[in-house]
LODOKE-544181 format. One record per residue (C-alpha): x, y, z; residue in one letter. Coordinates in nm, 3 decimals. Last residue first. Layout:
<nodes>
((X, Y, Z), A),
...
</nodes>
This chain:
<nodes>
((3.024, 2.653, 0.502), I),
((3.027, 2.981, 0.756), N),
((2.651, 2.989, 0.699), F),
((2.570, 3.357, 0.544), A),
((2.932, 3.449, 0.465), E),
((3.006, 3.064, 0.263), I),
((2.647, 3.094, 0.148), L),
((2.693, 3.437, -0.028), K),
((3.014, 3.321, -0.182), E),
((2.855, 3.005, -0.343), H),
((2.561, 3.212, -0.451), I),
((2.667, 3.247, -0.797), N),
((2.362, 3.265, -0.954), H),
((2.105, 3.199, -0.697), I),
((1.908, 3.583, -0.728), M),
((1.947, 3.533, -1.115), E),
((1.667, 3.233, -1.125), P),
((1.804, 2.933, -1.262), K),
((1.876, 2.903, -1.666), E),
((1.594, 2.717, -1.870), V),
((1.685, 2.553, -2.159), K),
((1.367, 2.391, -2.360), P),
((1.298, 2.046, -2.278), A),
((1.386, 1.793, -2.513), R),
((1.697, 1.639, -2.334), P),
((1.487, 1.583, -2.037), D),
((1.621, 1.769, -1.762), L),
((1.363, 2.053, -1.738), L),
((1.089, 1.723, -1.689), W),
((1.178, 1.747, -1.317), T),
((1.285, 1.482, -1.071), K),
((1.630, 1.541, -1.005), A),
((1.951, 1.360, -0.911), F),
((2.289, 1.415, -0.798), H),
((2.560, 1.147, -0.715), T),
((2.695, 1.005, -1.057), E),
((2.591, 1.327, -1.200), T),
((2.272, 1.486, -1.316), V),
((2.066, 1.176, -1.329), Q),
((1.719, 1.203, -1.410), F),
((1.433, 1.088, -1.160), M),
((1.121, 1.035, -1.392), P),
((0.871, 1.327, -1.452), P),
((0.476, 1.319, -1.311), D),
((0.315, 1.306, -1.690), V),
((0.008, 1.531, -1.747), L),
((0.062, 1.910, -1.599), T),
((0.420, 1.890, -1.622), D),
((0.399, 1.786, -2.013), I),
((0.265, 2.131, -2.033), K),
((0.555, 2.294, -1.899), M),
((0.593, 2.472, -1.577), C),
((0.837, 2.729, -1.544), Y),
((0.686, 2.953, -1.287), P),
((0.599, 2.614, -1.077), N),
((0.365, 2.667, -0.817), R),
((0.082, 2.446, -1.009), P),
((0.344, 2.200, -1.151), A),
((0.509, 2.132, -0.817), F),
((0.297, 1.815, -0.803), P),
((0.411, 1.692, -1.145), D),
((0.145, 1.507, -1.374), G),
((-0.161, 1.392, -1.206), I),
((-0.197, 1.397, -0.819), I),
((-0.456, 1.164, -0.699), K),
((-0.657, 1.325, -0.409), N),
((-0.621, 1.307, -0.056), Y),
((-0.267, 1.498, -0.072), L),
((-0.390, 1.797, -0.146), S),
((-0.137, 1.976, -0.355), P),
((0.127, 2.231, -0.182), P),
((0.026, 2.601, -0.161), T),
((0.046, 2.867, -0.390), G),
((0.329, 3.121, -0.440), T),
((0.669, 3.062, -0.295), I),
((0.810, 3.377, -0.106), S),
((1.102, 3.607, -0.230), Y),
((1.219, 3.886, 0.008), L),
((1.109, 4.216, -0.063), V),
((1.411, 4.429, -0.156), T),
((1.529, 4.706, 0.050), N),
((1.874, 4.548, 0.132), K),
((1.930, 4.213, -0.075), Q),
((1.783, 3.864, 0.020), A),
((2.021, 3.595, 0.027), L),
((2.027, 3.564, 0.407), Q),
((1.657, 3.548, 0.423), P),
((1.670, 3.224, 0.211), L),
((1.364, 3.243, -0.001), S),
((1.556, 3.214, -0.339), S),
((1.708, 2.875, -0.206), L),
((1.365, 2.743, -0.142), L),
((1.251, 2.822, -0.508), A),
((1.570, 2.720, -0.674), W),
((1.525, 2.372, -0.480), T),
((1.125, 2.363, -0.595), Y),
((1.282, 2.452, -0.971), P),
((1.500, 2.119, -0.953), H),
((1.840, 2.148, -1.086), R),
((2.030, 2.294, -0.820), P),
((2.415, 2.361, -0.886), D),
((2.583, 2.545, -0.575), F),
((2.327, 2.408, -0.298), F),
((2.226, 2.081, -0.432), V),
((2.557, 1.970, -0.556), E),
((2.748, 2.116, -0.250), E),
((2.567, 1.929, -0.029), V),
((2.587, 1.585, -0.242), K),
((2.240, 1.484, -0.413), G),
((1.903, 1.415, -0.400), L),
((1.614, 1.600, -0.595), E),
((1.247, 1.578, -0.596), V),
((1.199, 1.314, -0.339), I),
((0.829, 1.245, -0.257), Q),
((0.564, 1.330, -0.039), G),
((0.447, 1.622, -0.160), A),
((0.785, 1.790, -0.156), Y),
((1.119, 1.672, -0.058), M),
((1.477, 1.765, -0.096), V),
((1.739, 1.532, -0.027), A),
((2.083, 1.667, 0.096), V),
((2.383, 1.428, 0.123), R),
((2.701, 1.510, 0.348), D),
((2.496, 1.752, 0.551), A),
((2.577, 1.938, 0.891), V),
((2.681, 2.257, 0.838), N),
((2.508, 2.359, 0.499), A),
((2.168, 2.167, 0.613), V),
((2.168, 2.383, 0.915), V),
((2.163, 2.698, 0.683), G),
((1.889, 2.531, 0.502), L),
((1.646, 2.547, 0.787), D),
((1.333, 2.308, 0.701), H),
((1.494, 2.018, 0.888), T),
((1.503, 1.688, 0.920), I),
((1.844, 1.546, 0.990), F),
((1.912, 1.196, 0.955), V),
((2.267, 1.128, 1.130), I),
((2.416, 0.779, 1.075), T),
((2.629, 0.657, 1.357), Y),
((3.015, 0.612, 1.410), N),
((2.983, 0.672, 1.793), F),
((3.342, 0.880, 1.796), E),
((3.346, 1.079, 1.462), K),
((2.909, 1.094, 1.482), Q),
((3.009, 1.253, 1.844), L),
((3.165, 1.541, 1.698), D),
((2.904, 1.596, 1.432), K),
((2.587, 1.603, 1.699), L),
((2.790, 1.822, 1.921), L),
((2.882, 2.089, 1.642), K),
((2.495, 2.058, 1.574), L),
((2.414, 2.117, 1.944), I),
((2.693, 2.390, 1.943), Q),
((2.546, 2.613, 1.646), A),
((2.196, 2.606, 1.787), Q),
((2.281, 2.715, 2.119), I),
((2.421, 3.033, 1.946), T),
((2.102, 3.054, 1.743), V),
((1.872, 2.992, 2.064), D),
((1.667, 2.680, 2.067), L),
((1.333, 2.549, 1.971), A),
((1.412, 2.481, 1.628), T),
((1.752, 2.296, 1.699), T),
((1.659, 1.916, 1.700), P),
((1.433, 1.960, 1.369), E),
((1.380, 1.584, 1.376), D),
((1.736, 1.447, 1.438), C),
((1.726, 1.054, 1.314), I),
((2.016, 0.857, 1.489), L),
((2.127, 0.545, 1.278), I),
((2.354, 0.286, 1.417), K),
((2.240, 0.351, 1.778), P),
((2.515, 0.368, 2.028), Q),
((2.247, 0.238, 2.313), C),
((2.314, 0.543, 2.533), S),
((2.329, 0.771, 2.212), L),
((1.940, 0.882, 2.199), A),
((1.982, 0.943, 2.599), I),
((2.278, 1.132, 2.551), A),
((2.064, 1.345, 2.263), I),
((1.800, 1.398, 2.484), V),
((2.046, 1.537, 2.770), I),
((2.211, 1.768, 2.515), R),
((1.870, 1.888, 2.392), Q),
((1.782, 1.938, 2.823), R),
((2.119, 2.160, 2.811), M),
((2.010, 2.364, 2.526), G),
((1.683, 2.422, 2.696), G),
((1.849, 2.544, 3.032), S),
((1.820, 2.250, 3.299), Y),
((1.622, 2.301, 3.631), Q),
((1.310, 2.208, 3.452), F),
((1.444, 1.921, 3.372), P),
((1.479, 1.770, 3.727), Y),
((1.818, 1.734, 3.870), D),
((1.976, 1.384, 4.033), D),
((2.262, 1.355, 3.796), F),
((2.346, 1.726, 3.780), R),
((2.601, 1.704, 4.101), K),
((2.775, 1.435, 3.923), E),
((2.781, 1.585, 3.584), A),
((2.945, 1.913, 3.695), N),
((2.928, 2.062, 3.346), P),
((2.694, 1.878, 3.083), I),
((2.881, 1.880, 2.723), G),
((2.780, 1.597, 2.573), V),
((3.052, 1.364, 2.646), K),
((3.016, 1.458, 3.003), Y),
((2.658, 1.306, 3.014), M),
((2.750, 1.039, 2.824), L),
((3.013, 0.951, 3.092), E),
((2.759, 1.003, 3.363), L),
((2.489, 0.785, 3.204), A),
((2.776, 0.517, 3.202), R),
((2.872, 0.491, 3.530), T),
((2.509, 0.514, 3.642), R),
((2.429, 0.248, 3.404), A),
((2.715, 0.038, 3.570), E),
((2.567, 0.091, 3.928), V),
((2.238, -0.030, 3.801), E),
((2.384, -0.358, 3.675), S),
((2.457, -0.410, 3.301), C),
((2.256, -0.619, 3.009), Q),
((2.187, -0.336, 2.780), Q),
((1.856, -0.230, 2.622), H),
((1.612, -0.153, 2.933), K),
((1.900, -0.093, 3.180), L),
((2.012, 0.184, 2.946), I),
((1.710, 0.327, 2.868), I),
((1.637, 0.351, 3.275), S),
((1.971, 0.473, 3.317), T),
((1.917, 0.822, 3.108), I),
((1.596, 0.897, 3.232), Q),
((1.695, 0.799, 3.611), K),
((1.999, 1.077, 3.547), G),
((1.772, 1.303, 3.473), I),
((1.524, 1.287, 3.743), T),
((1.135, 1.225, 3.671), I),
((0.866, 1.441, 3.703), I),
((0.902, 1.643, 3.384), P),
((0.969, 1.361, 3.152), N),
((1.187, 1.461, 2.894), L),
((1.104, 1.476, 2.510), S),
((0.816, 1.750, 2.580), T),
((1.089, 1.997, 2.724), M),
((1.365, 1.867, 2.445), P),
((1.146, 2.038, 2.173), D),
((1.294, 1.904, 1.835), Q),
((1.299, 1.540, 1.859), F),
((1.622, 1.322, 1.892), V),
((1.512, 0.968, 1.754), T),
((1.708, 0.644, 1.795), A),
((1.753, 0.370, 1.535), I),
((1.961, 0.076, 1.648), K),
((1.902, 0.022, 2.023), K),
((1.631, 0.302, 2.079), G),
((1.387, 0.133, 1.808), R),
((1.581, -0.181, 1.696), I),
((1.538, -0.437, 1.940), Q),
((1.219, -0.295, 2.102), T),
((1.037, -0.314, 1.728), W),
((1.091, -0.706, 1.743), D),
((0.934, -0.725, 2.084), N),
((0.634, -0.509, 1.963), T),
((0.599, -0.755, 1.663), D),
((0.476, -0.655, 1.285), K),
((0.784, -0.579, 1.105), V),
((0.686, -0.542, 0.763), K),
((0.793, -0.218, 0.638), A),
((1.119, -0.274, 0.858), L),
((1.234, -0.508, 0.621), N),
((1.525, -0.698, 0.821), I),
((1.656, -0.963, 0.574), V),
((1.778, -1.261, 0.795), C),
((2.102, -1.482, 0.849), T),
((2.062, -1.847, 0.941), G),
((2.244, -2.052, 1.209), H),
((2.047, -2.352, 1.380), L),
((2.165, -2.522, 1.701), R),
((2.277, -2.770, 1.901), V),
((2.325, -3.093, 1.669), D),
((2.485, -2.842, 1.431), T),
((2.352, -2.620, 1.151), K),
((2.420, -2.416, 0.847), D),
((2.319, -2.095, 0.649), L),
((1.955, -2.108, 0.662), Y),
((1.760, -1.769, 0.549), K),
((1.563, -1.588, 0.829), V),
((1.246, -1.448, 0.698), R),
((1.056, -1.131, 0.838), F),
((0.770, -1.237, 1.016), T),
((0.382, -1.325, 0.951), V),
((0.314, -1.191, 0.574), A),
((0.667, -1.130, 0.541), D),
((0.738, -1.519, 0.521), F),
((0.547, -1.548, 0.157), V),
((0.724, -1.192, 0.038), A),
((1.068, -1.343, 0.153), N),
((0.994, -1.636, -0.028), L),
((0.917, -1.481, -0.345), V),
((1.187, -1.227, -0.312), S),
((1.419, -1.536, -0.271), D),
((1.313, -1.740, -0.550), N),
((1.344, -2.124, -0.514), S),
((0.982, -2.066, -0.370), L),
((0.817, -2.007, -0.746), D),
((0.472, -1.985, -0.694), K),
((0.245, -2.252, -0.791), G),
((-0.094, -2.131, -0.599), Q),
((-0.109, -2.445, -0.438), V),
((0.218, -2.394, -0.303), M),
((0.184, -2.067, -0.188), A),
((-0.096, -2.122, 0.030), K),
((0.055, -2.412, 0.165), R),
((0.346, -2.196, 0.233), L),
((0.113, -1.923, 0.400), E),
((-0.039, -2.184, 0.628), K),
((0.266, -2.349, 0.732), L),
((0.371, -1.994, 0.811), L),
((0.069, -1.927, 1.051), L),
((0.107, -2.239, 1.226), G),
((0.476, -2.168, 1.275), I),
((0.373, -1.860, 1.412), C),
((0.113, -1.989, 1.664), K),
((0.372, -2.227, 1.775), D),
((0.635, -1.954, 1.850), R),
((0.384, -1.732, 1.984), K),
((0.296, -1.993, 2.239), I),
((0.674, -2.155, 2.293), K),
((0.824, -1.772, 2.308), G),
((0.962, -1.622, 2.044), Y),
((1.324, -1.573, 1.894), R),
((1.281, -1.934, 1.717), G),
((1.019, -1.784, 1.494), V),
((1.237, -1.729, 1.192), S),
((1.476, -1.982, 1.230), L),
((1.198, -2.235, 1.296), Y),
((1.032, -2.179, 0.949), V),
((1.415, -2.144, 0.796), E),
((1.495, -2.503, 0.908), Y),
((1.164, -2.631, 0.787), A),
((1.236, -2.474, 0.428), L),
((1.552, -2.628, 0.429), V),
((1.349, -2.978, 0.483), E),
((1.132, -2.853, 0.210), N),
((1.401, -2.826, -0.032), R),
((1.539, -3.173, 0.033), S),
((1.165, -3.329, 0.015), R),
((1.150, -3.089, -0.315), V),
((1.470, -3.264, -0.473), E),
((1.334, -3.604, -0.366), E),
((1.037, -3.602, -0.551), S),
((0.693, -3.552, -0.439), V),
((0.441, -3.835, -0.557), P),
((0.152, -3.759, -0.794), K),
((-0.201, -3.706, -0.640), Q),
((-0.229, -3.327, -0.699), I),
((-0.276, -3.386, -1.073), E),
((-0.561, -3.643, -1.087), E),
((-0.766, -3.413, -0.817), E),
((-0.688, -3.101, -1.042), Y),
((-0.775, -3.289, -1.350), R),
((-1.136, -3.370, -1.226), Q),
((-1.177, -3.027, -1.115), K),
((-1.106, -2.887, -1.441), L),
((-1.315, -3.101, -1.619), E),
((-1.613, -3.047, -1.368), A),
((-1.529, -2.658, -1.439), K),
((-1.528, -2.645, -1.787), K),
((-1.851, -2.864, -1.780), A),
((-2.017, -2.650, -1.554), S),
((-1.936, -2.287, -1.738), Y),
((-2.012, -2.432, -2.057), E),
((-2.378, -2.515, -1.893), Q),
((-2.409, -2.162, -1.731), L),
((-2.277, -1.998, -2.039), Y),
((-2.599, -2.171, -2.238), A),
((-2.821, -2.082, -1.977), T),
((-2.747, -1.694, -1.944), D),
((-3.070, -1.647, -1.700), A),
((-2.874, -1.647, -1.376), A),
((-2.610, -1.364, -1.558), A),
((-2.870, -1.148, -1.699), T),
((-3.062, -1.140, -1.304), K),
((-2.720, -1.091, -1.156), K),
((-2.627, -0.825, -1.391), R),
((-2.969, -0.641, -1.301), Q),
((-2.936, -0.689, -0.911), A),
((-2.560, -0.507, -0.950), I),
((-2.687, -0.239, -1.124), V),
((-2.983, -0.166, -0.917), A),
((-2.739, -0.209, -0.601), D),
((-2.537, 0.073, -0.733), K),
((-2.817, 0.278, -0.837), S),
((-2.956, 0.240, -0.456), Q),
((-2.603, 0.329, -0.328), Q),
((-2.624, 0.663, -0.535), L),
((-2.947, 0.757, -0.430), K),
((-2.908, 0.705, -0.073), K),
((-2.580, 0.891, -0.087), I),
((-2.760, 1.175, -0.278), Q),
((-3.021, 1.205, -0.054), A),
((-2.770, 1.191, 0.277), D),
((-2.579, 1.471, 0.112), F),
((-2.896, 1.682, 0.073), A),
((-3.009, 1.642, 0.419), T),
((-2.667, 1.747, 0.551), I),
((-2.707, 2.041, 0.324), Q),
((-3.037, 2.143, 0.484), S),
((-2.924, 2.089, 0.848), S),
((-2.621, 2.330, 0.710), T),
((-2.883, 2.595, 0.620), A),
((-3.107, 2.540, 0.963), K),
((-2.762, 2.563, 1.187), I),
((-2.657, 2.890, 0.995), K),
((-3.000, 3.036, 1.014), D),
((-2.984, 2.957, 1.399), K),
((-2.650, 3.149, 1.438), E),
((-2.727, 3.326, 1.773), N),
((-2.926, 3.131, 2.020), H),
((-2.797, 2.746, 1.890), P),
((-2.407, 2.928, 1.858), D),
((-2.271, 2.718, 1.566), Y),
((-1.973, 2.515, 1.637), T),
((-2.155, 2.172, 1.584), Q),
((-2.284, 2.288, 1.265), K),
((-1.947, 2.245, 1.108), L),
((-1.898, 1.896, 1.211), N),
((-2.221, 1.796, 1.045), F),
((-2.111, 2.003, 0.729), A),
((-1.757, 1.831, 0.735), E),
((-1.921, 1.444, 0.790), T),
((-2.135, 1.524, 0.480), R),
((-1.882, 1.649, 0.294), Q),
((-1.660, 1.326, 0.389), F),
((-1.976, 1.111, 0.326), V),
((-2.029, 1.288, -0.022), L),
((-1.640, 1.201, -0.105), E),
((-1.701, 0.831, -0.029), S),
((-1.993, 0.785, -0.211), I),
((-1.841, 0.928, -0.532), E),
((-1.494, 0.687, -0.438), D),
((-1.697, 0.371, -0.392), D),
((-1.890, 0.471, -0.722), L),
((-1.566, 0.495, -0.902), K),
((-1.414, 0.173, -0.739), Q),
((-1.678, -0.020, -0.852), N),
((-1.692, 0.066, -1.177), E),
((-1.323, 0.034, -1.216), E),
((-1.347, -0.321, -1.056), A),
((-1.611, -0.422, -1.296), T),
((-1.967, -0.438, -1.132), L),
((-2.147, -0.782, -1.072), S),
((-2.283, -1.077, -1.223), A),
((-2.004, -1.128, -1.513), R),
((-1.749, -1.052, -1.263), A),
((-1.872, -1.372, -1.058), T),
((-1.837, -1.589, -1.350), K),
((-1.494, -1.471, -1.468), E),
((-1.377, -1.492, -1.098), E),
((-1.473, -1.863, -1.108), E),
((-1.284, -1.936, -1.451), L),
((-0.961, -1.753, -1.292), A),
((-0.974, -1.959, -0.998), T),
((-1.048, -2.306, -1.192), L),
((-0.730, -2.205, -1.396), A),
((-0.513, -2.120, -1.120), N),
((-0.550, -2.471, -1.002), Y),
((-0.489, -2.636, -1.328), T),
((-0.138, -2.458, -1.325), E),
((-0.089, -2.534, -0.959), A),
((-0.184, -2.885, -0.976), G),
((0.169, -3.045, -0.932), H),
((0.218, -2.795, -0.679), E),
((-0.047, -2.931, -0.448), Y),
((0.181, -3.259, -0.377), A),
((0.430, -3.005, -0.227), S),
((0.123, -2.967, 0.098), Y),
((0.232, -3.314, 0.217), Q),
((0.569, -3.264, 0.206), D),
((0.549, -2.936, 0.383), L),
((0.373, -3.086, 0.686), K),
((0.647, -3.327, 0.707), A),
((0.904, -3.055, 0.700), A),
((0.693, -2.876, 0.996), I),
((0.676, -3.202, 1.187), G),
((1.073, -3.272, 1.162), E),
((1.142, -2.927, 1.285), V),
((0.917, -2.980, 1.584), Q),
((1.113, -3.276, 1.675), K),
((1.439, -3.091, 1.645), W),
((1.314, -2.868, 1.846), A),
((1.218, -3.114, 2.131), A),
((1.570, -3.284, 2.088), A),
((1.731, -2.949, 2.167), N),
((1.809, -2.660, 1.990), M),
((1.940, -2.301, 2.041), N),
((1.854, -2.065, 1.770), V),
((2.137, -1.848, 1.600), V),
((2.060, -1.529, 1.390), T),
((2.293, -1.269, 1.228), D),
((2.056, -1.016, 1.070), V),
((2.090, -0.821, 1.436), L),
((2.454, -0.772, 1.449), E),
((2.510, -0.704, 1.080), A),
((2.260, -0.431, 1.038), D),
((2.158, -0.379, 0.709), N),
((1.775, -0.234, 0.753), F),
((1.596, -0.315, 0.448), I),
((1.271, -0.078, 0.389), V),
((1.034, -0.180, 0.139), D),
((0.761, -0.074, -0.063), G),
((0.365, -0.077, -0.051), Q),
((0.080, 0.049, 0.173), S),
((0.260, 0.126, 0.499), I),
((0.013, 0.254, 0.740), F),
((-0.098, 0.527, 0.948), G),
((-0.418, 0.549, 1.156), N),
((-0.221, 0.466, 1.490), G),
((0.040, 0.751, 1.428), D),
((0.365, 0.613, 1.263), L),
((0.676, 0.559, 1.529), M),
((0.843, 0.218, 1.371), G),
((1.173, 0.398, 1.326), A),
((1.203, 0.324, 0.978), F),
((0.849, 0.442, 0.916), T),
((0.921, 0.752, 1.141), K),
((1.166, 0.863, 0.891), T),
((0.922, 0.940, 0.607), F),
((0.654, 1.064, 0.825), V),
((0.886, 1.329, 0.928), S),
((0.990, 1.456, 0.610), K),
((0.673, 1.416, 0.479), G),
((0.606, 1.787, 0.265), S),
((0.377, 1.883, 0.531), G),
((0.560, 2.164, 0.634), S),
((0.817, 2.284, 0.367), E),
((1.087, 2.081, 0.241), G),
((1.451, 1.926, 0.353), V),
((1.608, 1.580, 0.445), I),
((1.948, 1.612, 0.582), A),
((2.164, 1.339, 0.539), I),
((2.503, 1.307, 0.738), S),
((2.707, 0.928, 0.653), E),
((2.835, 0.692, 0.863), N),
((2.687, 0.413, 0.703), E),
((2.489, 0.483, 0.388), L),
((2.151, 0.590, 0.348), I),
((1.976, 0.453, 0.006), D),
((1.679, 0.603, -0.124), L),
((1.340, 0.530, -0.289), S),
((1.018, 0.724, -0.220), I),
((0.723, 0.600, -0.404), G),
((0.447, 0.860, -0.262), R),
((0.467, 0.939, 0.111), I),
((0.158, 1.130, 0.251), A),
((-0.096, 0.943, 0.115), T),
((-0.446, 1.066, 0.263), L),
((-0.722, 0.847, 0.283), V),
((-1.069, 0.964, 0.347), R),
((-1.329, 0.833, 0.641), G),
((-1.209, 1.119, 0.891), R),
((-0.833, 1.048, 0.835), V),
((-0.696, 0.698, 0.739), N),
((-0.331, 0.767, 0.655), F),
((-0.096, 0.630, 0.369), K),
((0.256, 0.573, 0.330), V),
((0.420, 0.444, -0.003), E),
((0.780, 0.342, -0.011), L),
((0.930, 0.238, -0.377), D),
((1.272, 0.130, -0.193), K),
((1.415, 0.237, 0.081), V),
((1.747, 0.081, 0.165), S),
((1.904, 0.143, 0.501), L),
((2.301, 0.072, 0.587), L),
((2.420, 0.083, 0.254), V),
((2.846, 0.037, 0.280), N),
((3.041, 0.370, 0.187), K),
((3.257, 0.460, -0.080), E),
((3.381, 0.801, -0.028), E),
((3.233, 1.046, -0.247), M),
((3.398, 1.123, -0.546), M),
</nodes>
């Protein structure tokens, strides 16, 4: 059995999208994964499977056009979650003011049911005079697709030589004109349908009279309900909520703190008006997440408030909050050390600047710590090499420096994004050994992104196989290597050069991954799967449990599925892998 370890990072139903040239690409599609303390987990898959995007979500490094559309990434760091805010007379007065506002808003909770009925009535009236959500979405998708195709045609036209490719320019211009006409026709059709429905709704006097009478009745009832007094029990709840509001924004300066208090009060008022259950932690967390993560109240004294927070990295909005996490708690080692280091700043300065930014120490102390790290990562004559520039270091030494920088603040999670790809094979082995050796000393969790299964065999405790933005197989390294269950994992193992026989053609996976612009129906691997069944083309498979630690997302594991053996090539590969990867 796997040694019992605490969950350090818990990812639940994560979805990440990108806006790309007027279209939306879904790069991560519903990933759930628990990453444990002090483990090494490898994330493998073809290029474009979403490996790097997945880890960027919890390092706060998504590109500007990317966003988390749903899901949670809960970071369980004991040091960060414990929160203390120092209090003085002015702070306590502000807390009293917050509690008074909440008491005032609580009157709306009495009328929540009637308010929701009023809202539903108004929405029904609006819907009768417009398109349904499905109709609107369908037309918008058609228009969006035409706009995308027009943009592609326009960009293609710009590449043609006006002197030698006039025919192509003319043909593409005709295509653009045709797209413009189609877009205009669709938009006019949409506007005409809406206009007709508005006209029909306006002429339905019987419905309008019934609507007006019902609305007047609900409004009168609502006004009576919100006049009821607030109970002492609710006032006590609001006092605790006031503490939590202040705890949640106490780390900010006065201007930002006051602004966030106003925003949180607005969100809490809206929740009370809608009748949300504020005694439910999940509901309350979601209300706070619109502004900042919630700090749950624990206790207080005359001079401080004490609480604990749930750090949801999917909802972190403040740059300063990311500064406390990125680098300090979650660090990254990238694949090309030359682009990771600044070529015009000395090696020593690049390490000490990070130490000074995240740790309270003098420049002398920072230099001492930097030199110690340089020795630990295996830089010979560290004191003499401290003031060298990156170009004076070899590729392997530069990567060691990148690792030293990443470890300078002793992070809880070290993300290694293919850190050995740009290095010589012998240097790769040294870097991998270094990462594992330092893990024992610094007690960090390694999240290793790679397409090299040889690296996985030597580094990982567990393996997550990714395809088309999903985890399709997850298990301990020996389970995934010696008892793989997903056809994609079979294909990845079959394509290992180390398993190829002399005078045979190296196995390759046919086809290409699906477009992530489109909604994928069924199993995304189905078009490339030689064992594809009809259900694979219709329904996305659930994650089946093979053992306590091994899971695979394939219909082949359904008890009703026909018995399918893994390819002959990867039968009994234990000895080959031991020989090939020295595991």
